[in-house]
C-alpha positions, 0 to 999 in steps of 0.5 A: 763461421763458414760451418754455421747455419747462418753462413749456409742460410746466407748462401741458400738465400742468395741463390734463391733470390737470384734464381727466383728473380730470373724465374720471374723476369725471363722469357721462355728459356732456350733450355728445352722449356717449351718441351718440358711445359708441353710434357707437364701438360700432357700428364695433366690429363691423367691422375696416373703417369701411365698415359695412353698418348693422344695424337694431339698431346703436343710437341713432346715426341713420346711420353707414353713409354719414355722413362724420364717422366717423374718431374713432368708428372709431379709438376702436372698437379700444380699445373692442372690446379692453375688451369684458369691462370694465364700461361705465363703465370703458370710457367712462373709457378712451375719455375719457382717449384724448380728453384725450391728443388735446387735449393733443397738439393744444395742443402742436401749436398751440404749434408753429403759433403759434411758427412764425407769430410767431417767438416762443416766449413768445407761443406759450407765453402763447397755449397757456396762455390757450386751455388755461384755457377751461372749455369746452375742459377739459370737452369734452376730458374726454368722448367727443366727436369735437371732440377729434380735430378739435382735434388734426387742425386743429392739425396741418393748420395747422402744415403750412399755415403752413410752406407759406405760407413755402415754397409749392412744397414738395412734401412739405408738399403731400402732408402737407396733402392727407393731413391735410385728408382725415382732418380732413374725415372727422372732422367735415365741418363743418371743410370750409369752413376746409380749403377756404379755406386750401387755395385760398389756398395754391394761389394762393400756390404759383401766384404763387411764383417758387420751383422745386418741390421733389422727392419722393425715394425715402426712407421718409419721402417714400414714407410721405407719398405713401401717406398722401396717397393713402389719405387721398384715397381715403377722402375720395372713398369717402365724399364723392364716392360720397355725391354720386353716390348721394344727390346730396349729399356729406352725405345726410340720415339719412332718405335712407340709413336707414329712418325708425324708425332715424333717429327712434331718434337723438334730435336727428334725431327732434327736428328731424324733428318740429319741422320738420313742425310749423312753417311756414318763416320767410322769409329776409330781411336783417332776419330774419338780423340779428335772429337774429344779435343776439337768438339766435345771439350771446347763446346762444354767449356764454351757453354758453361756460362750460356744463357738465352731465351726464346723471344718468339720470332727470334732466339737470344743467346749469349755466353755472358761477359768475356771476363766470365769466360776467362774465370771459367777457363782458369777455374776448369783448368786449375780444378782439373789439374788439382784433381789429377795431382791430388787424386789419391788424396781425394779418393781417400775422402770417406765415401767419395770413391763410389760417388766419384767413380759413379760420376766418371761412369756418367761422364764416360756414358755421356761422351759415348752417346755424344760421340755416337750421335756425332758419327751418325749425324756429323754434328754435335748433338746434346753436347752441353755443360749443363748435363754435368751440373748435377755432379759438380758437388761430388767433385768440388767437395772432396777437392776442397776437403783435400785443399783444406788438409794441405793448407791446414798450417795456413790460418784463415785460408777458408775466409780468404777463399770465400772473399776471393770467390765473392770478388770473382763472383761479381764478374759473371757468376750467379744471375749476373751473366743474364743480368748483364747481357740481356735486354728488353727482348729477353724479359717478360713484358710485365712493366713492374718487373721490366723497370726493376730489371733495367735498374739492376742490369744498369747497376751490374754493367758498372760492376762487371768488367765486360771489356777487361779481356777478350773471350779466351775460350775457343769457339767450337763453332769455328774449330774444324772437327776434322783430323 
């Protein structure tokens, strides 16, 4: 049952219903939705992504040479096609595109995990567990480029797992090149993951004794060649040209645009002022360790259930019900312990090693960037659990596969896990965190939606045991970061 299409269809449907409802009912999200909408609007003025940025383009900083533009460019087409709609309705349409991207990504992750483990039930359980993440449902329901990244990393991983088994399959390499290029143009922070996986696959191909397959003059092969060439050309246009013109593939806004344009983008202006008013801290092993233990890890864990909207005059945020915090804490600690204890077995899952090592490289690069910003500005900048969501299936899939092997003598454990997960999921998983903590200020002022939302929220408040426990996670805002 857990490996069948009906189960997978039920999981995807439940996810789409939850994320789709939040897309309809929630006000503008705290997760940079204003920025992403402005960036989409900036690309709507041109048919190509090669902008000559105008001064009045809006609060987006630099979108002329910024490498992470593909999501904004693609969504600029439905945005310009609906220019006569109300702004809120246009936003909802783009949100629904984002929901579809993540739902498609979950389907692809099912294929990836099934290819790695050879088990449809393991793949089904993995997708179910990932889809229940409250943060994934929340991000999927807003305009944010992490949603396209989730889909493209899944597609890239599917091809990478295939190449791990057939390292000299030329069609696979063409697809990998195309997907790596467009993934890098969606969000440049994925580059460490992409680079490590590609390098490991190249090493495996060089060591392989198999003969290289040939590309034939079929439409499929010709399209693969064209996709690889176009993707590579676009990546070169952005990254290599940036390197030549600015000395870095990721030029700062201040190196590309006038200061007033960059200052109009809130995060850049905040960082500019914070950096100017703070004497840099020295980088030492002690500083890095204290930052990791007292700032980075607690903040990532604290924000795993975070939801919120921009209400205009006021921002409304919450970490969901306290019982969800307890579940998150237990899940993360238990998952990390199992991953360490079972690491040799997890790495032996077919095709898991390059993806896991790529994920480790991504986390290391993210931590280093966050640490560098902390040393320069004295505050945690860009530290959030949502940046890890894209790679969550890579960790959960092999871990579930190893547990399946360990627990093989015990019959019915998968079904028991699903029942347990669903029971626990009623306590703040999926959309329920938003539903329980939100109020009228959080919702779009559409009377029909508000009436339904009030009924749903009232029902869930009787189910979620909000006062069962006190919030067990340390609040990083109250933890001193000093030595």
